[in-house]
NUVEXSE-159333 format. One record per residue (C-alpha): chain; z, x, y. Coordinates in steps of 0.02 Angstrom, whole numbers, plus 50000, padded with zeros to 5 digits. Each point is the difference from the previous one (the first is absolute). Example, Ala and Ser with C-alpha at 12.3 -4.5 7.8 and 13.67 -1.06 7.14 Angstrom:
2
 ch    pz    px    py
  A 50390 50615 49775
  A 49967 50069 50172
This chain:
429
 ch    pz    px    py
  A 58129 51262 46921
  A 49855 49902 49917
  A 50053 49826 49985
  A 49949 49808 49912
  A 50036 49850 50088
  A 50016 49877 49859
  A 49893 49827 50082
  A 49839 49936 50068
  A 50053 49872 50158
  A 50030 50037 50188
  A 50177 50075 49970
  A 49936 50137 49898
  A 49832 50017 50121
  A 50140 50038 50157
  A 50087 50101 49878
  A 49876 50114 49947
  A 49950 50026 50192
  A 50155 50081 50035
  A 49991 50076 49866
  A 49852 50085 50049
  A 50054 50030 50136
  A 50150 50122 49941
  A 49943 50156 50005
  A 50132 50026 49826
  A 49880 49905 49922
  A 49858 50064 49939
  A 49926 49897 49848
  A 50016 49816 50021
  A 49940 49861 49837
  A 50018 49813 50055
  A 49987 49914 49820
  A 49930 49865 49998
  A 50000 50032 50177
  A 49853 49898 50078
  A 49841 50037 50139
  A 50108 50043 50142
  A 50121 50086 49892
  A 49838 50116 49945
  A 49967 50065 50168
  A 50155 50119 49994
  A 50055 49988 49813
  A 49914 50030 49855
  A 50005 49866 49858
  A 50034 49954 49838
  A 49990 49867 49903
  A 50216 49915 49932
  A 50054 49847 49937
  A 50162 49970 50124
  A 50064 49909 49850
  A 50043 50162 49872
  A 50106 50104 50057
  A 49972 50134 49876
  A 49823 50015 50077
  A 50064 50009 50153
  A 50095 50160 49946
  A 49842 50041 49904
  A 49871 50003 50139
  A 50175 50100 50104
  A 50019 50162 49847
  A 49812 49979 50018
  A 49949 50022 50189
  A 50142 50126 50013
  A 50078 49911 50111
  A 50164 50056 50104
  A 50064 49854 50055
  A 49966 49793 49957
  A 50001 49886 50102
  A 50003 49829 49953
  A 49929 49852 50098
  A 49998 49831 49942
  A 50173 49909 49914
  A 49945 49952 49823
  A 49990 50172 49937
  A 50171 50061 50041
  A 50081 49841 49919
  A 49892 50059 49858
  A 50081 50174 49995
  A 49856 50103 50080
  A 50114 50106 50086
  A 50120 50008 49835
  A 49827 50071 49918
  A 49951 50113 50131
  A 50171 50079 50024
  A 49971 50023 49784
  A 49859 50157 50052
  A 50119 50067 50109
  A 49889 49928 50158
  A 50078 49967 50155
  A 49966 49839 50057
  A 50049 49865 50151
  A 50057 49850 49905
  A 50149 49917 49928
  A 50042 49997 49831
  A 49972 49849 49915
  A 50179 49953 49971
  A 50019 50035 50207
  A 49819 49919 50025
  A 50117 49828 49942
  A 50046 49968 50193
  A 49842 49948 50010
  A 49955 49941 49821
  A 50154 49885 49998
  A 50024 49896 50147
  A 50167 49938 49933
  A 50054 50207 49919
  A 49973 50035 50188
  A 50129 49850 50045
  A 50124 50065 49892
  A 49966 50176 50057
  A 50035 49960 50184
  A 50121 49892 49938
  A 50107 50143 49928
  A 50008 50089 50191
  A 50019 49869 50114
  A 49804 50016 50061
  A 49976 49858 50115
  A 49863 49884 49917
  A 49988 49800 49977
  A 50102 49938 49884
  A 49912 49930 49841
  A 50001 49888 49843
  A 49895 50077 49836
  A 49918 49895 49894
  A 49929 50034 49835
  A 49838 49896 49890
  A 50137 49905 49910
  A 50092 49956 50164
  A 49823 49889 50078
  A 50110 49846 50029
  A 50163 50093 50079
  A 49867 50107 50125
  A 49941 49811 50077
  A 50168 49952 49980
  A 50052 50113 50128
  A 49844 49990 50110
  A 50053 49820 50035
  A 50177 50039 50042
  A 49966 50128 50135
  A 49915 49990 50180
  A 49830 50084 50047
  A 49907 50121 50009
  A 49984 50010 49808
  A 49982 50178 49940
  A 49938 50038 49811
  A 49962 50156 49949
  A 49909 50054 49818
  A 50133 50144 49944
  A 49847 50109 49948
  A 49885 50089 50047
  A 49837 49869 50117
  A 49921 50120 50118
  A 50107 49955 50151
  A 49926 49812 49958
  A 50171 49946 49884
  A 50067 49916 50187
  A 50012 49843 50043
  A 50099 49935 50163
  A 49961 49823 50033
  A 50093 49854 50089
  A 49919 49886 49884
  A 50099 49967 49832
  A 49849 49942 49899
  A 49955 50164 50034
  A 50127 50085 49958
  A 50025 49908 49834
  A 49833 50047 49967
  A 50033 50192 50043
  A 50129 49983 49861
  A 49894 49919 49864
  A 49869 50106 50009
  A 50096 50153 49978
  A 50101 49945 49878
  A 49856 49985 49849
  A 50082 50101 49878
  A 50149 50080 49911
  A 50049 50147 50086
  A 49956 49937 50192
  A 50109 49998 50114
  A 50041 49928 50178
  A 50099 50038 50149
  A 50027 49865 50138
  A 50124 50072 50138
  A 50008 49943 50158
  A 49917 50031 50160
  A 49993 50145 50094
  A 49976 49961 50183
  A 49943 50134 50106
  A 49817 50113 50035
  A 49957 50087 49855
  A 50015 50171 49998
  A 49902 50148 49867
  A 50131 50188 49988
  A 49919 50109 49890
  A 50141 50149 49948
  A 49928 50166 49895
  A 50138 50031 49869
  A 50036 50165 49883
  A 50142 49870 49917
  A 50147 50052 50093
  A 49931 50039 50179
  A 49908 49880 50109
  A 49894 50033 50137
  A 49918 49828 50087
  A 49844 49982 50100
  A 49925 49903 50118
  A 50028 49787 50010
  A 49842 49912 49970
  A 49976 49798 49986
  A 49867 49945 49897
  A 49947 49797 50018
  A 50006 49933 49814
  A 49902 49846 50039
  A 49801 49959 49982
  A 49976 49898 50177
  A 50067 50047 50176
  A 50149 49951 50044
  A 50069 50006 49820
  A 49942 49878 49948
  A 49898 49990 49812
  A 50057 50075 49844
  A 50074 50162 49989
  A 49902 50137 49962
  A 50004 50160 49954
  A 50011 50052 50219
  A 49865 49970 50088
  A 50024 50107 50160
  A 50175 50142 50066
  A 50051 50076 50132
  A 50101 50158 50053
  A 50135 50042 50089
  A 50095 49836 50035
  A 50017 50007 50198
  A 50135 49849 49996
  A 50117 50076 49855
  A 50195 50058 50038
  A 50022 50189 50047
  A 50105 50005 49841
  A 49896 49912 49887
  A 49950 50135 49885
  A 50192 50077 49991
  A 50074 49838 49966
  A 49895 49971 49853
  A 49998 50163 49940
  A 50181 50015 49979
  A 50017 49804 49963
  A 49863 49970 49883
  A 49890 50162 49935
  A 50125 50108 49989
  A 50121 49934 49880
  A 49844 49902 49893
  A 49926 50177 49978
  A 50213 50045 49937
  A 50023 49871 49879
  A 49847 50015 49926
  A 50039 50184 49961
  A 50192 49929 49912
  A 49878 49883 49892
  A 49927 50158 49946
  A 49806 49950 50073
  A 50008 50118 50172
  A 49857 49948 50127
  A 49880 50133 50009
  A 49866 49942 50120
  A 49943 49869 50123
  A 50138 49844 49997
  A 49929 49862 50132
  A 50132 49884 50091
  A 49922 49829 50035
  A 50123 49938 50164
  A 50054 49857 50101
  A 50071 50005 50149
  A 50152 49883 50007
  A 50144 49974 50100
  A 50096 50069 49885
  A 49885 50170 50020
  A 49870 50047 49885
  A 50002 49935 49810
  A 49898 50043 49848
  A 49857 49869 49956
  A 49917 50127 49851
  A 49984 50164 49939
  A 49873 50057 49949
  A 49943 50163 49912
  A 49860 50102 50089
  A 49918 49993 50142
  A 49972 49867 50080
  A 49810 49907 50014
  A 49958 49991 50151
  A 50144 50072 50102
  A 49979 50203 49929
  A 49801 49955 50114
  A 50120 50024 50144
  A 50137 50103 49957
  A 49901 50148 49922
  A 49888 50011 50158
  A 50163 50046 50121
  A 50065 50121 49869
  A 49970 50165 50084
  A 50108 50107 49847
  A 49860 50040 49843
  A 50033 49869 49885
  A 49949 50100 49841
  A 50165 50103 50038
  A 50101 49873 50043
  A 49976 49906 49851
  A 50025 50159 49890
  A 50144 50024 50075
  A 50046 49805 49934
  A 49935 50026 49838
  A 50097 50174 49984
  A 50184 49946 50054
  A 49991 50116 50162
  A 49985 49862 50137
  A 50186 50032 50063
  A 49898 50166 50068
  A 49873 49909 50097
  A 49989 50017 50176
  A 50002 49847 50104
  A 49831 49902 49993
  A 49897 49994 50160
  A 49911 49880 50035
  A 49837 49975 50134
  A 50019 49904 50155
  A 49894 49849 50015
  A 50005 49846 49879
  A 49868 49926 49856
  A 49945 49841 49947
  A 49915 49963 49856
  A 49884 49843 49956
  A 49940 49944 49803
  A 49859 49924 49983
  A 49995 49908 49869
  A 49873 49901 49864
  A 49940 49834 50006
  A 50118 49902 49896
  A 50146 50093 49999
  A 50129 50020 49939
  A 49973 49835 49889
  A 49839 50039 49925
  A 49901 50164 50105
  A 49817 50008 50004
  A 49934 50193 49938
  A 49812 50062 50039
  A 49992 49944 50177
  A 49894 50175 50086
  A 50119 50075 50138
  A 49912 50075 50145
  A 50077 50091 50194
  A 50134 50123 49924
  A 49912 50118 50084
  A 50002 49949 50156
  A 50173 49920 49984
  A 50061 50179 49958
  A 49904 50082 50137
  A 50147 49901 50118
  A 50124 50172 50056
  A 50156 49985 49896
  A 49924 49845 49890
  A 50020 50065 49794
  A 49891 49854 49887
  A 50099 49980 49856
  A 49923 49950 49816
  A 50100 49869 49890
  A 49909 49910 49895
  A 49829 50096 50020
  A 49823 50034 49862
  A 49860 50082 50008
  A 49874 49901 49921
  A 49811 50067 49988
  A 50024 50108 50145
  A 50072 49846 50136
  A 50196 49956 50031
  A 50070 49875 49954
  A 50182 49891 50002
  A 50060 50025 49806
  A 50173 49913 50059
  A 50109 49908 50086
  A 50041 50089 50150
  A 49857 50107 50024
  A 50049 50119 50154
  A 50129 50062 50091
  A 49926 50029 50192
  A 50125 50116 50055
  A 50018 50045 50176
  A 50118 50160 50100
  A 50047 49979 50197
  A 50113 50058 50143
  A 50077 49820 50007
  A 49990 49852 49890
  A 49894 49918 50101
  A 49862 50126 50000
  A 50015 49990 49804
  A 49961 49841 49965
  A 49878 49994 50121
  A 49936 50137 49914
  A 50003 49936 49820
  A 49955 49804 50062
  A 49843 50076 50094
  A 49953 50121 49823
  A 50029 49831 49893
  A 49853 49916 50097
  A 49921 50121 49940
  A 49981 49972 49837
  A 49926 49863 49913
  A 50007 49936 49818
  A 49952 49811 49935
  A 50155 49895 50005
  A 50108 50141 50091
  A 50191 49963 50061
  A 50131 50089 50108
  A 50123 49922 50109
  A 49974 50034 50165
  A 50172 49997 50049
  A 50072 50155 49952
  A 50148 50084 50106
  A 49960 49875 50123
  A 50182 49944 50017
  A 50060 50158 50023
  A 49863 50056 50148
  A 50074 49825 50073
  A 50150 50049 49985
  A 50033 49829 49873
  A 50091 50055 49895
  A 50190 49920 49981
  A 50129 50117 49958
  A 50152 49894 49946
  A 50147 50061 50083
  A 50129 50062 49904
  A 50167 49880 49944
C-alpha cells in the first residue's frame, strides 16, 4: 500500500512514524512534510489550501490511501477531490467536516439527536450589540467561540466580562462572522478520538491535552502545549458511554443528513456531574493528543485507516493497546501564540531521542543553511512512552531538558496532577 499523508506538523510526523511501522505500507509520502517526517517519508511540496492540488499529488504518487491531517483542507473539500480520483481517503467530506468548520452547525447536529453539550446562543455579525447584551445577562465564566476555524485558538473562557466582550468584538468584524456564546461546562476535559467509516465507530484511547500556554492553565489559549494517555482517573465505562451517547448518534445523524463521516471524529469532552458532555467536535486527529495515542496503538495503522476509508471497519478486530503510558511536551517559540519568533537555532534533538522511549516530533522546524531552526509557533513535540505515567513523564521532561532554543517555552506541569492523583472527577448527580 502506498500512502500519502497531507500536512506538515507534529501530528503528521506521528502519523508517519506509525504508518512506516506498518508492514503493509510499502511507500510513504508526506506533503509538504517537515525535516522530521523526511526521516521516514518522501517529501513533496503541496499547497494544502488547494483541494485539487492534494488530489493531483495523490494521483502522481500512485497513492492507495490518502490521510489528510489538518482541518483546513478537509473543510475546503480536499477529501472530496481525492475521492473523485477513485483514491481511498481517510478524512471527511467538506459537508461532514462542518462538524468542526462551524460550531453553530455542530450544535444543531447535537441538538437533533440529544447529544449532551452546553446550552448555546449563536450571534451573527449584525447582532454584535445583542451578543454584548447577552453576556451582561449571564453569569461567569463566559465562554465565547468563533464559529469557524481558528487553529485551536478561537475560544475565550474568562471570568472577566470585559475580556469576553472583547472576544465577541474581535470575532464579529465582517459579514458572515458568527460567535457562539455558551454555558461553561465544569469538570476535567478529555479528548476521545474515534475512527469512523460512515457507519461503524471505533473509539481510540482517551487522552487529555493542555490548551493554555502556562503552568496551572494560565495564559492564552494555544493549539495545545502537551498531552498524556491513558487517563487513570476515568470511570471504567467512560468510553462505552461516550460511544453510545455521543459518537455513534452523531455519526448516524451525519449519515441521515447525507454527509457520512469517514475519518477521525474527535470529541472534546467535559466530564461533568451529569456525565460526559461535548465541548467541541473536530474532524481530524488532534494535535498534540495524536502524539500520545498512536505510540500506544499496537494494531497496524495503515490497515486500520484503509479499512475506514473503504467502508470495512465493522470487520476490524478490537483494537489492541500496549501497557504503560505516553506523555508529550510541546516546545514553543518565543512570543507564541500571539507573535511567534522564527529562525532560532535548535540543538540537542539527537541527545533527547537517545533516551529510551522518546520520540522528538517536528512541528514547526526548517533547515536553513544546514542548520535546524524554529519555523513556527509550536516547534517540537517531545514524546515519551514508559511503563507507567510517572515514568513516561520523567522521560519526556528529561528529553526536553536536553533540547535548547533561544526563548523556548514549555509547560512544566503536563500530567502532573494525574501522577499525583489530584484530578477531581465530579460525582454523578
